[in-house]
C-alpha positions as CSV (number, residue, x, y, z in Angstrom):
1,E,14.3,37.8,-34.9
2,D,12.1,35.3,-33.1
3,S,9.6,37.2,-30.8
4,D,9.4,34.1,-28.5
5,D,13.0,34.7,-27.5
6,E,12.6,38.3,-26.4
7,G,14.1,38.8,-23.0
8,L,15.8,35.3,-23.2
9,D,18.8,36.5,-25.2
10,Q,20.8,36.7,-22.0
11,F,20.6,32.9,-21.6
12,G,22.0,32.0,-25.0
13,A,20.6,29.2,-27.2
14,T,21.1,26.4,-24.6
15,G,19.5,28.6,-21.9
16,R,16.5,29.4,-24.0
17,R,16.0,25.7,-24.6
18,R,16.2,25.0,-20.9
19,V,13.7,27.8,-20.1
20,R,11.3,26.4,-22.7
21,I,11.7,22.9,-21.2
22,L,11.1,24.2,-17.7
23,G,8.0,26.1,-18.9
24,A,6.7,22.9,-20.5
25,L,7.3,21.0,-17.3
26,V,5.5,23.6,-15.2
27,L,2.6,23.5,-17.6
28,A,2.5,19.7,-17.5
29,C,2.5,19.8,-13.7
30,L,-0.5,22.1,-13.8
31,L,-2.4,20.0,-16.3
32,I,-1.6,16.4,-15.5
33,P,-3.0,16.5,-11.9
34,S,-6.2,18.0,-13.3
35,A,-6.6,15.1,-15.6
36,A,-5.4,12.5,-13.1
37,F,-7.9,13.3,-10.4
38,A,-10.8,13.2,-12.8
39,Y,-10.3,9.7,-14.0
40,D,-8.4,6.6,-12.9
41,K,-8.6,4.0,-15.6
42,G,-12.1,5.3,-16.5
43,T,-13.4,5.5,-12.9
44,R,-14.1,8.9,-11.5
45,L,-12.1,9.2,-8.3
46,A,-14.4,11.8,-6.8
47,S,-17.1,9.2,-6.3
48,D,-15.2,7.8,-3.4
49,F,-15.3,11.1,-1.5
50,D,-19.0,12.0,-2.1
51,S,-19.3,15.8,-2.0
52,E,-15.7,16.3,-0.8
53,G,-14.3,15.7,-4.2
54,P,-11.0,14.0,-4.9
55,H,-8.4,13.9,-2.2
56,L,-4.9,15.1,-2.9
57,N,-3.6,11.7,-1.8
58,Q,-5.7,10.0,-4.5
59,I,-4.0,12.3,-7.1
60,A,-0.6,11.5,-5.8
61,C,-1.4,7.8,-5.8
62,V,-2.5,7.9,-9.4
63,M,0.7,9.8,-10.1
64,G,2.7,6.9,-8.6
65,S,3.1,7.5,-4.9
66,A,2.6,4.3,-2.9
67,E,2.6,6.3,0.4
68,A,-0.3,8.3,-0.9
69,C,-2.2,5.2,-1.8
70,V,-1.6,3.9,1.8
71,S,-2.8,7.2,3.3
72,T,-5.9,7.2,1.1
73,G,-6.6,3.7,2.2
74,I,-6.2,4.6,5.9
75,A,-8.6,7.6,5.3
76,F,-11.3,5.2,3.9
77,F,-10.7,2.6,6.6
78,H,-11.2,5.0,9.5
79,G,-13.5,7.5,7.7
80,Q,-11.1,10.4,8.1
81,G,-10.3,13.5,6.1
82,G,-13.7,13.8,4.5
83,A,-13.6,10.2,3.3
84,P,-16.5,8.0,4.2
85,K,-15.7,4.8,6.2
86,K,-15.5,2.3,3.4
87,P,-13.3,-0.8,3.9
88,A,-13.8,-1.8,0.3
89,S,-12.3,1.5,-0.9
90,A,-9.5,1.1,1.7
91,L,-8.7,-2.3,0.3
92,K,-8.6,-0.9,-3.3
93,W,-6.0,1.7,-2.4
94,W,-3.9,-0.6,-0.3
95,L,-3.8,-3.2,-3.1
96,E,-2.7,-0.3,-5.4
97,A,0.1,0.5,-3.0
98,A,0.9,-3.3,-2.6
99,G,1.2,-3.5,-6.4
100,K,3.8,-0.7,-6.2
101,G,5.8,-2.9,-3.8
102,H,4.8,-1.1,-0.6
103,V,5.4,-3.8,2.1
104,P,3.2,-2.4,4.9
105,A,0.3,-2.0,2.4
106,Q,0.7,-5.7,1.5
107,R,0.2,-6.5,5.2
108,M,-2.7,-4.1,5.6
109,A,-4.5,-5.5,2.6
110,A,-3.8,-9.0,3.7
111,T,-5.2,-8.3,7.2
112,L,-8.4,-6.9,5.8
113,L,-8.8,-9.9,3.4
114,A,-8.1,-12.3,6.3
115,K,-10.9,-10.9,8.4
116,G,-13.3,-9.5,5.8
117,A,-15.3,-6.3,6.5
118,E,-18.3,-4.4,5.1
119,G,-18.0,-4.7,1.4
120,V,-14.9,-6.9,1.6
121,E,-15.3,-10.7,1.3
122,K,-12.9,-12.8,3.3
123,D,-10.3,-14.1,0.9
124,V,-7.7,-16.2,2.9
125,E,-5.9,-17.4,-0.2
126,A,-5.2,-13.8,-1.4
127,C,-4.3,-12.8,2.1
128,I,-1.7,-15.6,2.4
129,G,0.0,-14.5,-0.8
130,L,0.2,-10.9,0.5
131,F,1.4,-11.9,3.9
132,Q,4.0,-14.1,2.3
133,K,5.3,-11.2,0.2
134,A,5.4,-8.9,3.2
135,A,7.0,-11.4,5.5
136,E,9.7,-12.3,2.9
137,A,10.4,-8.5,2.6
138,G,10.9,-8.3,6.3
139,D,7.6,-7.1,7.7
140,V,7.6,-8.4,11.2
141,P,3.8,-8.3,11.9
142,A,3.3,-10.2,8.6
143,M,5.7,-12.9,9.9
144,S,3.7,-13.3,13.0
145,Y,0.4,-13.4,11.2
146,L,1.7,-15.9,8.7
147,G,2.9,-18.2,11.4
148,F,-0.5,-18.0,13.1
149,L,-2.3,-18.9,9.8
150,Y,0.0,-21.9,9.2
151,H,-0.6,-23.0,12.8
152,Q,-4.4,-22.7,12.5
153,G,-4.5,-24.1,8.9
154,E,-6.6,-21.1,7.7
155,G,-6.4,-20.9,3.9
156,V,-3.4,-23.2,3.9
157,A,-2.7,-26.7,5.1
158,K,-1.5,-26.8,8.7
159,D,2.3,-26.8,8.6
160,G,4.2,-27.1,11.9
161,H,7.5,-26.3,10.3
162,L,6.3,-23.1,8.6
163,T,4.4,-22.1,11.8
164,V,7.7,-22.3,13.8
165,V,9.8,-20.7,11.1
166,W,7.6,-17.6,10.7
167,T,6.7,-17.3,14.4
168,K,10.4,-17.5,15.4
169,R,11.4,-14.9,12.8
170,G,8.7,-12.5,14.1
171,S,9.7,-13.3,17.7
172,E,13.4,-12.6,17.1
173,R,12.5,-9.3,15.6
174,G,10.5,-8.2,18.6
175,D,6.8,-8.9,17.7
176,A,5.0,-9.4,21.0
177,H,2.3,-11.7,19.5
178,A,5.0,-13.8,17.8
179,M,6.9,-14.0,21.1
180,L,3.8,-15.3,22.9
181,H,3.0,-17.8,20.2
182,Y,6.6,-19.0,20.0
183,A,6.7,-19.5,23.8
184,S,3.5,-21.5,23.5
185,L,5.0,-23.6,20.8
186,F,8.2,-24.0,22.9
187,L,6.1,-25.3,25.9
188,Q,4.4,-27.8,23.6
189,G,7.8,-29.0,22.3
190,Q,7.1,-27.8,18.7
191,T,10.0,-25.4,18.3
192,L,13.1,-25.9,16.2
193,T,16.5,-26.4,17.8
194,R,19.3,-24.1,16.8
């Protein structure tokens, strides 16, 4: 008789297999986070939080949670939750979330790249691509910002048509900045007719 099965006879062969699988899953859940927070692609995550050590959101992000990446980025951007105020680290985590398809993270990273910050060089070309993805996915503030960039010709050629298209979309979805910009375009006779 197999000593590993003592006390499990009541579950039958299928039940014993399920209990072993469940045990393996529990063990994996205990071990994987320990390994995940220590290294992310060879970079120690704890270095971002100085003496505070790795943050649970970092672990969740490495494990695949885009929301956790966004939260980690926000902590770094504002210097909250034991994280130092480091816009470059915020950008890193927002880009990670953007890569996972998180639309607000695309906009947040694009906004930081559009303006630049301590440790973050202004990169209008990259920000246009991120704003474009976010706007196409329905992010209203990204629509407004994209319309503004096309109007100003920042990082892209000035394009009156795309200015109106994105500004109008943002305006129709309730963005106050887009509404004001669209009204200004209307007064200048630059809006599209229906």
